[in-house]
N, C-alpha and C positions, 0 to 999 in steps of 0.2 A: 105315496109321498104327498103330505098335506099341501095345500096352497101356500105359496110363499111368493112374496114381491120382489126376490132376488132376481137380478138379471144376470144370465151366464153367456158369455160369448166364447167361442172356440176358434181355433186356428183351421186350416184346411181340412177337409173331410172329417170334422168334428173329432180331430185328433190331438188338439192341444197345440199350443199352450192355452191356457184358459184364464178369463178374467171374470171375476164375480162382485157385481155391485150389489150393495145391501140397500134396504129401505131407506136409509140416512144419506146414501150417495157414496158411502165408503167404498173404495176399490180394492179388490184382492187379487193380485196378479200371480198365478201358478206358472212359472216359466222354466223352472229348472228340471230337466228330464232325468230319469233313471232309466238304465237300459238292462236288458235280460235277453237271453237267447238259449236255443237249445242245439245250435251247431256252431262250430268254429267260425268266427267272422261274419255271422248272422245274428244281429240283435235288432229288438225292437223296443220301443217306449213303453214301460211298464207303468210309470208314474210321473206326475208333475208336482214338484214341491213350491210351496208359498215363497215367493222371491221378494214381493213388495207390498206394503199396505198404504194407501194415500188417501188422506181426509177429502171429503167433498169439495173444500175450497182450494185444495191443491196446495196448501200452505205447510202441510207437515206430511212427511212420509217416513217410513221404516222400511229399510232394505236389509234383506237376508241373502248371504253369500254362503255357497256351499263348495266343498272340495271332494274328490273322488277318494274313496277307501280302495284298498287292493281288491283286485278281481276276485270273485268267488267262483270255483269251478268245482261241481259235483258230478260224480257218476251214479246215477240211480237206476237201480234194478227194479224191473217191474215183473211179477211173477203171476200167472195164472195156472192154477191147478185144475185137475180133473175132479169134477165134482157131479154126483149123481144124486137125484132125489127120487125115490120109489114111493108111489102112493098107492094103497090098496083102493082099487075101484070094482065094486060088484063081484068080490071074490077073488080078482086077479090083481097082479101089481102092473103099474104103468109107470114108464121112464118118463120123468117130466123135464130133466135138464141134464144134458151130457156135454161138458166142455173138455177140451184136451188141455194138457199142460203147455205153457210157453214160458220162456225166459228171455225178457228183452232188457236191454241195457241203453240207456240214452244219456247224453250230456245235457247238463243244465249249468249256465253260467250267468252271472250278473255283475254288474259295476255299481256297487253302491254309493250313494252320496251322503255327506254328512255335513252338518252345520259348521262353516268356518267363522263366520262373523255376523253381527247384527249391528246395524247403525241407525241411529235417529238423530235429530238435531242436537242433542245434548249428550247422548252416552254411545259408547261403542261396547259391544260385548263379544269377547274372544273366546273360541273353543279350542282347547289344547287336547291332544290325543297321544296316547303311547301305543304303538303298533307291537304288541306282544301277546296277543290272543291266541290261544291254542284251540279255539273253537272255530265256529264259521267265520265270522268277521275278524279282520285283521286288526282293526284299531279299537281302543276303550277310550271313553271319555275320562280325562284325569282332572281336568280343571276348567272352570269357566271364570273369567276375568270382566269385571265391569268397570270401564275407564271413562273418565270425562273426556268428551270427544275434542274438546279444544285444547286443555292442558295435559290430556293424556295421563293425568294422575288416577292411581288405583282407587276407585271407590268401594269395591268389594271383590272378595275371592271366594268361590266355591270349590273346595277340593274333594274328590271321590276317592274312596278307598275300596278295593274289589278284592274278591277271591273267587273261587271256582265251586260249583258243586257237581257231582258226577265224577266219573273216573275215566282215567286216560285208557285202560284196558278195555272198557265198555264203548269208548268212543263216544260219551255222551256229556262232556263236560260243557257247562254252561255258565256264563259270567253272573255275578251275584254282587249287588252292592252291599258293602258292609257297613259303612258310614261316610257320613258328610260333613266337611268341617267348613264353617262358614267364618271368614276372617275380614276384618275391616281393613282401612287403608294403611294401617300401621303393621299389616301383616302378621299379627298375633292372632292365636286361634281364639275366636271370640265364643262360637257355639259348636257344640258337636252332636250329630244327630245318628 
């Protein structure tokens, strides 16, 4: 990592939450944990998400709030097969590797977080989700609304249209973004991408 004048502070045992202070004094707070685990009832912190950005003079801040999506539980199989490598050495064959087969299964679980809202002095950004995904995650982002924080008037709406690639039979369906509609405060479709 190249030299940087960033200052990074951590919680107890260097395990978070984290604060990063840039060269200009802007503070970035990473305080929202995300948990994962490999046994029921046992989880550990795998990530900290950005929760606040604060200017050096402490006059302006942006706050990011999160909510939890549905828990993801997967049973993962791990296979190790018998493998032999035979090499000829001086006219005879020498066995280099010999491992026996194993079939292990273990549980992986996580509780993902997703943005709920972002607030600043003048705007509020709201994230809306639909919980209808047939792949790993439960919810998909359907809409982002930008509101005037004081009057609650809509400034802009971004609406997402999705479909899936892969098949149910192969259990490999994945979410795909098909289009994005950008609407102004009159709620009419302004631009489509």
